[in-house]
C-alpha positions as CSV (number, residue, x, y, z in Angstrom):
1,M,-6.2,69.3,-61.5
2,R,-8.8,67.3,-59.6
3,S,-12.4,68.2,-60.4
4,I,-14.2,69.3,-57.3
5,E,-17.8,68.6,-56.7
6,R,-19.9,71.0,-54.7
7,D,-20.3,68.5,-51.8
8,N,-16.5,68.2,-51.6
9,L,-16.0,71.8,-50.6
10,I,-14.2,72.5,-47.3
11,K,-15.4,75.0,-44.7
12,V,-12.8,77.5,-43.5
13,F,-13.3,79.5,-40.3
14,I,-11.7,82.9,-40.9
15,Q,-9.5,84.0,-38.0
16,A,-7.7,86.9,-39.8
17,E,-8.8,89.2,-42.6
18,A,-6.5,90.1,-45.4
19,H,-4.4,93.2,-44.7
20,S,-5.0,92.9,-41.0
21,A,-2.6,92.1,-38.2
22,N,-5.5,91.0,-35.9
23,R,-6.2,87.3,-35.5
24,L,-8.9,85.6,-33.5
25,R,-8.1,82.7,-31.2
26,V,-11.2,80.5,-30.9
27,N,-12.2,77.3,-29.2
28,E,-12.2,75.2,-32.4
29,S,-14.9,72.8,-31.0
30,T,-17.5,75.5,-30.3
31,L,-16.1,78.4,-32.5
32,Q,-16.4,80.7,-29.5
33,I,-14.0,83.6,-29.7
34,Q,-11.5,83.5,-26.8
35,I,-9.3,86.5,-27.6
36,E,-8.1,88.7,-30.5
37,I,-4.4,88.9,-30.8
38,L,-2.3,91.5,-32.6
39,L,0.5,90.1,-34.8
40,P,3.6,92.1,-35.8
41,M,2.4,92.2,-39.4
42,E,-0.6,92.0,-41.7
43,H,-1.8,88.8,-43.4
44,P,-1.5,88.9,-47.2
45,W,-4.8,86.9,-47.5
46,P,-7.5,85.7,-45.2
47,Y,-6.3,83.0,-42.8
48,G,-8.0,80.4,-40.7
49,F,-8.5,76.7,-40.2
50,I,-10.5,74.0,-41.8
51,L,-13.5,72.9,-39.7
52,H,-13.6,69.3,-38.5
53,T,-9.9,68.7,-39.1
54,C,-7.1,68.0,-36.6
55,A,-3.5,68.7,-37.6
56,A,-0.4,67.2,-35.9
57,D,-0.3,70.1,-33.5
58,G,-3.9,69.3,-32.3
59,D,-5.4,72.4,-34.0
60,G,-7.5,72.4,-37.2
61,L,-5.5,72.4,-40.5
62,D,-4.3,76.0,-41.2
63,C,-5.6,77.5,-44.4
64,F,-4.9,80.6,-46.4
65,V,-7.9,81.6,-48.6
66,I,-6.3,83.1,-51.7
67,T,-8.8,85.8,-52.8
68,H,-9.3,89.5,-53.3
69,T,-12.9,89.2,-51.9
70,P,-13.1,90.7,-48.4
71,L,-13.7,87.9,-45.9
72,K,-14.7,88.9,-42.3
73,A,-13.0,87.4,-39.3
74,G,-15.4,85.0,-37.6
75,S,-17.1,84.0,-40.8
76,I,-17.2,80.5,-42.3
77,V,-16.4,80.2,-46.1
78,R,-17.0,77.3,-48.4
79,C,-13.8,76.8,-50.4
80,N,-12.0,74.6,-52.9
81,P,-8.6,73.4,-51.8
82,V,-6.1,74.2,-54.6
83,G,-2.7,73.3,-53.1
84,V,-0.6,73.1,-49.9
85,L,2.4,75.0,-48.9
86,E,5.0,72.7,-47.3
87,L,6.2,74.3,-44.0
88,W,8.1,73.1,-41.0
89,E,8.4,74.7,-37.6
90,G,11.6,73.2,-36.3
91,S,11.3,69.5,-37.1
92,E,7.5,69.6,-37.0
93,P,5.5,69.7,-40.2
94,D,3.0,72.5,-40.3
95,P,1.5,72.5,-43.8
96,K,-0.7,75.4,-44.9
97,I,-3.7,74.5,-47.1
98,L,-4.3,77.0,-49.9
99,A,-7.9,77.4,-50.9
100,V,-10.2,79.7,-53.0
101,P,-13.8,80.5,-52.2
102,D,-16.3,78.5,-54.1
103,G,-17.0,79.9,-57.5
104,E,-13.6,81.7,-57.9
105,S,-10.8,80.6,-60.2
106,T,-8.7,77.7,-58.9
107,E,-5.5,79.1,-60.5
108,L,-3.1,80.4,-57.9
109,P,-1.5,83.8,-58.6
110,G,2.1,83.5,-59.7
111,E,3.3,85.4,-56.6
112,T,1.6,83.1,-54.1
113,H,4.7,81.3,-53.0
114,S,6.9,84.4,-52.7
115,T,4.1,86.4,-50.9
116,L,3.5,83.6,-48.3
117,S,7.2,83.0,-47.8
118,L,7.9,86.6,-47.2
119,F,5.0,86.9,-44.8
120,L,5.9,83.7,-42.8
121,F,9.7,84.5,-42.7
122,N,9.0,88.0,-41.5
123,L,6.4,86.8,-38.9
124,F,8.8,84.2,-37.5
125,T,11.6,86.7,-37.0
126,H,9.6,87.6,-34.0
127,F,9.9,84.1,-32.7
128,P,13.7,83.6,-32.8
129,D,13.6,80.2,-31.0
130,T,11.6,78.6,-33.9
131,I,13.4,77.6,-37.1
132,L,11.2,77.9,-40.1
133,R,11.6,76.0,-43.3
134,I,9.4,76.5,-46.3
135,G,9.1,74.0,-49.2
136,E,7.1,74.0,-52.4
137,I,3.5,74.4,-53.2
138,L,2.1,70.9,-53.7
139,P,-1.0,70.2,-55.8
140,A,-4.6,70.1,-54.8
141,S,-4.5,66.2,-54.7
142,T,-2.0,66.5,-51.9
143,A,-4.1,69.0,-50.0
144,W,-7.1,66.7,-50.3
145,D,-5.0,63.8,-48.9
146,L,-4.0,65.9,-45.9
147,I,-7.6,67.0,-45.3
148,Q,-9.0,63.5,-45.5
149,G,-6.2,62.2,-43.2
150,S,-7.0,64.9,-40.6
151,K,-10.8,64.5,-40.4
152,R,-12.1,64.7,-36.8
153,T,-14.6,62.0,-35.8
154,N,-16.6,64.5,-33.8
155,T,-18.0,67.1,-36.2
156,D,-19.7,69.5,-33.9
157,P,-20.5,72.5,-34.6
């Protein structure tokens, strides 16, 4: 696994706390909260997006922070990317970066894939027009490649 220096940490804006069905929608440029939405199920781990990135859908790269440490919605957490879950919504790739807070173990729990798959498949049963396909968890090097390839040129805030 790639060794990660402290200056190579990513910053993740937390939109949803673990074990909560609430998710913040924010203006990703200003981080101003626009609305809090209620999903039909709880997130297994904190969820958000990586600051200063732009995915194919125009939003920041999605990120699950795999931790038992409580993280508050609206906070920014410095993390090490440890993998990426392959995911497609219809024919569009929508990968989910997997990260851990700085200082925590970079080993993913054995149930990570099954837990996220169950959450995502159950969530998308509420969106029947979207076909969801989940692939494998790819290594940290692939996560880094995605992050580097999605850097925004404007890094405000």
